[in-house]
C-alpha positions as CSV (number, residue, x, y, z in Angstrom):
1,M,-29.1,-2.7,10.6
2,I,-29.8,-0.6,13.9
3,L,-27.1,2.2,14.6
4,Y,-25.8,2.1,18.3
5,P,-24.3,5.7,19.1
6,A,-21.5,4.8,21.8
7,I,-21.0,6.7,25.0
8,D,-18.1,4.9,26.7
9,L,-17.0,6.5,30.4
10,I,-14.1,6.7,32.1
11,N,-14.8,8.6,35.6
12,G,-18.5,9.8,34.2
13,E,-17.0,11.6,31.6
14,C,-17.3,10.9,27.5
15,V,-14.2,9.4,25.9
16,R,-12.9,7.2,23.3
17,L,-10.2,5.2,23.1
18,A,-7.4,4.2,20.3
19,Q,-7.2,0.5,19.9
20,G,-8.3,-0.6,23.1
21,R,-5.7,1.6,24.7
22,F,-5.8,3.2,28.3
23,D,-3.1,5.3,27.4
24,A,-4.5,6.7,23.7
25,V,-7.7,8.3,25.5
26,T,-9.8,11.6,23.5
27,K,-12.2,13.2,25.9
28,Y,-15.3,14.6,24.3
29,D,-17.8,15.3,26.8
30,S,-17.9,16.4,30.9
31,D,-21.6,15.4,31.2
32,P,-22.9,12.3,29.5
33,F,-26.6,13.2,30.0
34,K,-26.0,16.2,26.8
35,R,-24.9,13.5,24.4
36,L,-27.3,11.0,25.2
37,N,-30.1,13.9,25.0
38,L,-28.5,14.5,21.5
39,F,-29.1,10.9,20.5
40,N,-32.4,10.8,21.7
41,E,-33.3,13.8,19.8
42,E,-32.5,12.0,17.0
43,F,-34.3,8.8,17.8
44,A,-31.7,6.3,18.1
45,Q,-33.6,3.3,18.9
46,W,-30.3,2.1,21.1
47,V,-27.4,4.1,22.8
48,H,-24.1,1.6,23.4
49,I,-22.5,2.3,27.0
50,V,-19.1,1.5,28.1
51,D,-18.1,1.4,31.7
52,L,-14.5,1.6,30.6
53,D,-13.6,2.1,34.4
54,G,-15.4,-1.1,34.8
55,A,-13.6,-3.0,31.8
56,K,-10.4,-2.0,33.7
57,A,-11.0,-3.1,37.0
58,G,-13.1,-6.4,36.3
59,S,-16.3,-5.2,37.8
60,P,-18.8,-2.7,37.1
61,Q,-17.6,0.7,38.4
62,Q,-20.5,3.0,37.4
63,H,-23.4,1.5,37.2
64,E,-25.2,3.9,39.3
65,L,-24.3,6.6,36.5
66,I,-25.7,3.8,33.8
67,G,-28.6,3.4,35.6
68,R,-29.6,7.3,35.7
69,L,-28.7,7.5,31.8
70,A,-31.1,4.5,31.4
71,R,-33.6,6.1,33.1
72,A,-33.0,9.3,31.2
73,S,-33.3,7.7,27.5
74,R,-36.0,7.2,25.1
75,A,-33.8,4.9,23.5
76,K,-32.7,1.2,24.8
77,I,-29.8,1.0,26.7
78,Q,-27.1,-1.8,25.6
79,S,-24.2,-1.8,28.4
80,G,-21.3,-3.5,29.8
81,G,-17.8,-2.9,30.9
82,G,-16.5,-5.6,33.7
83,V,-19.4,-7.5,33.8
84,R,-17.8,-10.9,35.2
85,S,-20.5,-12.6,37.4
86,R,-24.0,-13.1,37.4
87,E,-24.9,-10.5,40.1
88,H,-23.3,-7.7,37.7
89,V,-26.0,-9.0,34.8
90,Q,-28.2,-8.7,37.4
91,T,-27.1,-5.2,38.3
92,L,-27.1,-4.0,35.3
93,L,-30.5,-5.2,34.2
94,D,-32.2,-3.4,37.7
95,A,-30.6,-0.5,36.8
96,G,-32.6,-0.4,33.5
97,V,-30.0,-1.5,31.1
98,S,-32.0,-3.3,28.4
99,A,-28.9,-5.3,27.3
100,V,-26.0,-6.3,29.1
101,V,-22.8,-6.7,27.1
102,V,-20.6,-9.8,28.3
103,G,-17.0,-10.0,26.8
104,S,-14.3,-11.6,28.8
105,A,-16.2,-14.2,30.7
106,A,-18.1,-15.3,27.2
107,V,-14.2,-16.1,26.6
108,K,-13.3,-17.7,29.9
109,N,-16.4,-18.8,31.0
110,P,-18.5,-20.4,28.8
111,E,-20.6,-22.7,30.7
112,E,-21.7,-19.9,33.2
113,V,-22.2,-17.7,30.3
114,R,-24.8,-20.4,29.0
115,G,-26.4,-20.6,32.3
116,W,-26.9,-16.7,32.1
117,L,-27.9,-16.7,28.7
118,R,-31.0,-19.3,29.7
119,D,-32.1,-17.7,32.8
120,F,-31.8,-13.8,32.0
121,G,-32.8,-14.1,28.1
122,K,-30.8,-14.3,25.3
123,D,-32.4,-11.1,24.4
124,R,-30.9,-9.7,27.2
125,I,-27.2,-10.8,26.8
126,T,-25.1,-9.1,24.2
127,L,-21.8,-11.5,23.8
128,A,-19.2,-8.9,23.3
129,L,-16.0,-10.9,21.3
130,D,-12.8,-8.2,21.0
131,V,-10.6,-9.5,18.7
132,L,-7.1,-9.0,17.5
133,P,-5.7,-10.2,14.2
134,T,-2.9,-12.6,13.9
135,A,0.0,-13.0,11.6
136,D,-1.5,-16.1,10.3
137,G,-5.1,-14.5,9.5
138,D,-7.0,-15.5,12.2
139,F,-8.4,-13.3,15.1
140,D,-7.8,-14.0,19.0
141,A,-10.4,-13.0,21.3
142,A,-8.9,-10.1,24.0
143,L,-9.4,-10.0,27.4
144,H,-9.7,-8.1,30.0
145,G,-10.3,-4.1,28.7
146,W,-8.8,-5.2,25.7
147,V,-5.0,-5.3,26.8
148,E,-4.2,-9.2,26.5
149,G,-4.8,-11.8,24.2
150,S,-6.4,-15.3,25.2
151,G,-4.9,-17.4,22.8
152,I,-8.2,-18.4,21.5
153,S,-9.6,-18.0,18.3
154,L,-12.8,-16.0,17.4
155,W,-14.2,-19.2,15.4
156,D,-13.5,-21.4,18.6
157,V,-15.2,-19.1,21.0
158,L,-18.0,-19.1,18.9
159,D,-18.4,-22.7,19.0
160,Y,-18.8,-22.5,22.9
161,Y,-22.4,-21.0,21.9
162,P,-23.8,-23.4,19.3
163,F,-27.1,-22.7,17.1
164,G,-29.8,-21.8,19.5
165,V,-28.0,-20.6,22.7
166,A,-27.3,-16.9,22.2
167,Q,-28.9,-14.5,20.0
168,R,-26.7,-11.2,20.2
169,I,-23.0,-10.6,19.3
170,L,-20.9,-7.7,19.0
171,V,-17.7,-8.2,17.4
172,T,-14.9,-5.7,17.5
173,D,-11.4,-5.5,15.5
174,V,-9.6,-3.8,18.2
175,S,-6.8,-3.0,15.5
176,R,-9.6,-0.2,13.9
177,D,-11.5,0.6,16.9
178,G,-11.2,4.4,17.5
179,M,-9.1,4.7,13.9
180,L,-11.7,5.4,11.5
181,M,-10.0,3.5,8.9
182,G,-13.3,1.1,7.9
183,P,-14.7,-1.8,9.4
184,N,-13.4,-5.1,8.8
185,M,-15.6,-6.5,6.0
186,D,-13.8,-9.8,5.4
187,L,-14.4,-10.1,9.4
188,M,-17.9,-9.5,9.0
189,K,-18.2,-11.5,6.0
190,A,-17.1,-14.7,7.2
191,L,-19.0,-14.4,10.7
192,R,-22.2,-13.8,8.4
193,K,-21.1,-17.3,6.9
194,K,-20.3,-19.0,9.5
195,R,-23.3,-17.9,11.9
196,P,-26.1,-16.5,9.9
197,D,-28.4,-17.4,13.3
198,L,-26.3,-14.5,15.0
199,E,-27.3,-10.7,15.4
200,I,-24.0,-9.6,14.8
201,Q,-23.4,-5.8,15.7
202,A,-20.1,-4.7,13.7
203,S,-17.8,-2.3,16.1
204,G,-14.5,-1.1,15.1
205,G,-13.4,1.6,12.4
206,V,-16.6,3.1,10.8
207,K,-16.1,6.3,9.5
208,S,-18.7,7.0,7.0
209,V,-22.6,6.5,6.2
210,E,-21.4,4.4,3.2
211,D,-19.5,2.1,5.7
212,L,-23.0,1.7,7.3
213,Y,-24.8,1.0,3.8
214,D,-21.9,-1.6,2.8
215,L,-22.4,-3.5,6.3
216,K,-26.2,-3.7,5.8
217,A,-25.3,-5.3,2.6
218,L,-23.9,-7.9,4.1
219,G,-27.0,-8.6,6.5
220,V,-25.1,-7.4,9.4
221,H,-27.7,-6.5,12.0
222,G,-26.4,-3.5,14.0
223,A,-23.3,-1.5,14.1
224,I,-21.5,0.7,16.9
225,V,-20.3,4.3,16.2
226,G,-18.4,6.5,17.9
227,K,-15.5,8.7,16.9
228,A,-17.0,9.3,13.6
229,I,-20.0,10.7,15.2
230,Y,-18.3,12.7,18.1
231,E,-15.7,14.0,15.2
232,G,-18.5,15.3,13.0
233,L,-17.6,12.6,10.4
234,I,-21.1,11.1,10.5
235,D,-24.3,12.7,10.6
236,L,-26.2,11.0,13.0
237,K,-29.7,11.8,11.2
238,A,-28.2,10.1,8.0
239,A,-26.7,7.1,9.8
240,L,-29.8,6.6,11.7
241,N,-31.7,6.5,8.5
242,V,-29.3,3.8,6.8
243,G,-31.8,1.3,8.9
């Protein structure tokens, strides 16, 4: 299993949000290069970088900074935030990003995104499905920086991308994101059962190395970890050794 230590950026600074809320921001580092260097020193294979300004604005806002981070990194960079068009994907790839994260567009414009997967390569695009638990036990795909539901079930969105069309998928239970309450294991089990063809990345709630071992046991391909690293709850070296 691949660990993706996370760097979330607002105005060039490393932050974490609670449950995707822009009114619940904790700042950690004013210089993201220092944080990236820490990840590189422990030989992380990948780093997950989110342009939160872009997610909020609906178009990439910090791609120049992300490009400089990518060029300074030994690790491969997976990055997104506000990616809504083919040009946005191309901009991030040109900046040096190895895999571009596509969120809202994957829900709202599946035909277009299937074209991007075909043209750029399904190994270069990660579909990001941020989900909100519903009262009936389903999961609603969130849009526009996690601030609104789409009214479309996670499972219906997955059906937009039949077997063989996509490869990489990142699923975040927004209710757990930044809350250190453990990942949604039932959701991950259901995803693995329904779509064994996809390389699933789990995001939201990871609080311990034990959580990572539990995800690995389910066959989850990767895990995004942010706040638990920043708060010192997870030793990065130990977490990287889980893989």
